[in-house]
N, C-alpha and C positions, 0 to 999 in steps of 0.2 A: 504493500498500498505506500508505504514511505518514496520508494521507489517511482514510484510513478507519478504520484505526486506532485517531486520532485521538477517532471518532464514538463508541467501545464504552466504554461504559459499565464498572463495576466487576462489578456485577451481573450485565451479560450475557456477559463474560467470565469470571465465576466459572463461568455456568449450562453455558459453552459448556465449559468443563476439566473439568466433572463427566461429562457426556456423552461426552468423552473417556476420563475415568480409564472408566468406566461401559463403553465399546465395548472395552476393554483385560480388563476380566473382573475388577477390584480386584474385593475382598472389602467387607462391606456396611460393616463395622468403618473399614477405609480408608477409604472413601468417607466415611466421618461426620467423622473426623478432619481430611479436606482439609476438607469444609463446614463446619466450627466455626471450624476456626480461619482460616479466608479469608475465614468473614463476620465475623469478630473484628476481625482487622485493616481492611477493609473499611470496615469502622463509623469506625475509632479513625484513619484516612487523612482518613476525610471530617470527622471534629468535630473533629479535632486537628491539620490540617495544610491540611484547605480542598481535600483531590483529591478528584476524579473519577472517575478513569480510570488504570487501572495504566500507560502510556504517562507519566502524570506523575509516579508512584513512583519517589524516586534512591537511591543508597545513600546517604546521609543521610537520608532517611525514614526507612529501616529502623533506622538506627543508636540515631536519635531514638526509633524504637518497640522497641525493645531496652532501651532506658535506660529508656523508663516499664515497660515491663516488671518490671524488675530494683525499681524503687522504688514501682508502687502495689500490691503484693501481691496475696493472690490473688480471685476472684469484685467487684474493684470495677470492675471493663469487663464489660459485658456487649455480647452480638452485637446483642440487641435489647429495648426494654424488656417487653413481652408475658414473655423467660424471669425476669427479674431480679423482674417479679412474683410468676410463681407460685412459683419458687424461694425466694426471700426471704432470698438470702445473706446480710446483715448476720446473719443470726441462726445464721451455723455459727459454731462454737469454734473454724475457722480462715480466718475472714474477716481480710482485710489482713496473713496470715501470708507471711513472701517466698515468691515463684515461684521451684522449685526450678532448679537448671541442666536436668537434665535435661526437665521442662517446656516451657523457654524453647527448649532445641534442636531439640523434636520443632516446636514451631512455626515454627523457621527451616527446617527441613525438609521439610513443608510447599510455605513460602515458597521455597523454593528450586527445588521441581519446578514451583510453577505458574508461574514466571513463564521458566521455563525452556521450558515451554510455550508462554506468548505470546511471548519470543521468537525462535521457530520457525516459528510457524506465523501469529504476526500483526507479524512482523520488530519493530526496535525494539532499545532496547539494554537488559538484564536487569540491574538493580538488584542482585540478591544473588551478581556474579560474584563480587565482592572477598568479602564477608559470609563469615565462619569461623565456624564454630560454637565455642560458647565452652567453656572448657577443663574440664571435670567430674573430679572426684575417683572415682576407680573405687571402688565400693563391693564385697567377697566376696560371693559367690551365696548365698542362704538355702540351707541343709543343714542335715536329723537327724541325730545321730547312730547307730547301732545302739541302743540303747536307749529312745532318743527314738522310735524307727520304730516297738520294739516298744510301750512304752507307747500310743502312737497309734494301731495294730491292738487293742490291747487295752481298750480304753479302750470298744468297739465292739461293743452286742449283736446278735448274730447270730438272735438269734431273732426281731427286729424288719425288718421289708420294706425298710423304708430304709436302716438301717443295718450290714445285709445286699450288699444291694448296694456305699453308699459302701464299704464294707470291701474289697470287689470291686477296684472302681475304684482303691482307690490301691492296690493289691497291680499290678495291672495298669499301672499309669503309672509304679509303681517301677521295675517289671520290663521294660516298654520303652521310657522314654523319651517315649511321643505329647504332643500334644498336648492339655489338658481336652478343649477341643470337638473334637475329631479323636474320642477316648474316646465320649464320651458319645453321638455320633453313631452308632456302632455299628452295623451291621446286623448278623445271621445268616451270614447269604451270602457275609461278608466272612471270618469265622474259620471256620479248618481245623485243628480238634481235636487230629486223629493226626499234624500236621505241627509243631502250635503256632507257628502261623505268622498272622498277621491281616494281609491286603492290605488299605490303608488305601485307596478308591476318590480320584481324583483333583480331585473338586468338595466332598472333607473336607480336604484339605491347604490348606495356608496358601499352600505353594507352584505350586500347579495341575497336582500333578504324582502317577501311585501310588507310594506305597511299600510293605515289607513292614516289620513289625516283628514279634521272634522273643517268647516267651514261656518261662519252667523249668519245667519238670514238679510243679515243688508250686505253682506260679500255675495248670497246667493244670489241677490239683485242684482250687486253690480255685474257678476256675471252673467248672466239671460243678454240683458241690457251690452254685454260684449260680444257674447254668443251673435246676437241678432242684427248687431253690427256689420261684424266679421263676417256673415254670411253673405251680404247684401255686396261683398268684394270678393271676396277669394273662395274656392271650393278647395277643404281641407278637412282633413280627421282632425289634425292636431288642431289644440285650444287656441296656441297663440303664435301659429305662423307668419311670416312675412308675408306681404303685401304683394311679391314680387313673383315670389316662388311657388308657395302655398309652403314649404317647408318650415320646422321649427327656424326661430330666431336663436340666433349664436349668443352662447354668453358674453363675447367677450364686444359684440354690437350693444347685448344691453348695458352692459358695464360702461361701456361710452355712451350711450344715453342716460343712464344714471346719474354721470359724474354733471353732464349739460342741464341734469334738470335741478340738482343740488345747488349748481349755481347760478341757475335764474330763477329760485324760489330765495335767495339770498340768506342761505342757512351755511354758518361760519363754523364748519364742519368739514374736515375731510373723512368723509364716510363711503365705503363702498357696499352695493347691494345685501352684504351680508348683513348690514346692520339692520334690515329687515328681520332673521330670524334669530339674530340678539334680543330685540325688540321684542318680538312672542315670547324667547325665552323668558325672559328677564319678568314683563308684564303678570306671567301667570307666574311665575315664583312668588312677584308682590301682592299675586290676587289669593294667593292660600294653594295653590294647587301640591302634589305631594311630586317628588322627588321622581320615585318611579313610573307615573304616569308621564312628567316633561318627558322622560328618557323615552320611554317606547314612542311619543310621540313623534320625537326630534330624531329617532333611528339611533340612537348611540349603540354604542357595541358592548356599552355597559352601562352600569347609575352612577360610575365612579368618574365615567369622561364625563357626564351631565354636571359633575359637583363640579369638576375640577375648571369646567367651562361658563359655569355660568353663576358660581356662586360669590359673582365680585361685586358687596353688596355695597353703594356707600351709606355713610351717616344718615344722608336724607332719603336713600331708601328704606333704611330698618326704622325710620320712625312713620313715613307714610304705611307702612304693612304694619307697623305696629296700632299704630289708628283700629284698625280690624279688632283686633286680638285685645282690648285693654280693657281688663276685666271690670273694673267701674263705671267703664262708657257704656259695656254693657251688663250690668249690674242695675244701677240707676236713672 
């Protein structure tokens, strides 16, 4: 086993690992993240450390890599020269600015997964065994207050196909907690207007498990109005298609639109569409929803994931929540 392992190059091991990931039906986004970080590390250990095989990587090698990530800054090292020539990273405003702790930890998680696989399938010692993630100061989740949500919705003109569609998307995510990617690919067959429920199929969810989300009477009314509007202009079984092709709206297109709406509404915050899912989760917690139910609706793999993601309440949040549970207020 040891002899065969020595003969395997980084390139062949990465290819084998990605085949393994593909066999586990990992999302293409996850696969791309693995490949990018592993190819980057492969080139770094070859050029900086003179190593050609995973079996040659030690704990010290990884610690050198972490130090280099912290020192060199963004986009100063590429996995291949072709990428560098195409993207011209030196022209970016954030060229050589510090790489965030979050990004470095993502690299380390991907390396940890790869070397765990390499240890299990090829034998040898795992260089990541004693490597811990960097300490990272937790930042509160993006959030919009009631007045800001109303300003955002009020900035969209429902006489335009795209803005009417996007307004309904905003309402639906805010009311269900769906991920943006799940919402944009919804087909009419997943929607039950009578029961006000959407059954998201496994192929659309992050965890590859079917789950149901629910929406209110007000959102149902907005959905009905949108569907009647949509059907006048495009024939498509998708709930949120583009007017031109009838195919689902792309995530990057909605993200660009959302930034435009935030600016137009005068909201002085840098927020992404994920703020809608954050709003749903935080508002459910403040309203008294138990963490298990919230975790099921959000499609998290465990309650622990939900707790880590959404229990960063401010003092003002706790104060508002307390008012609903004050013994004296409820007794007298």
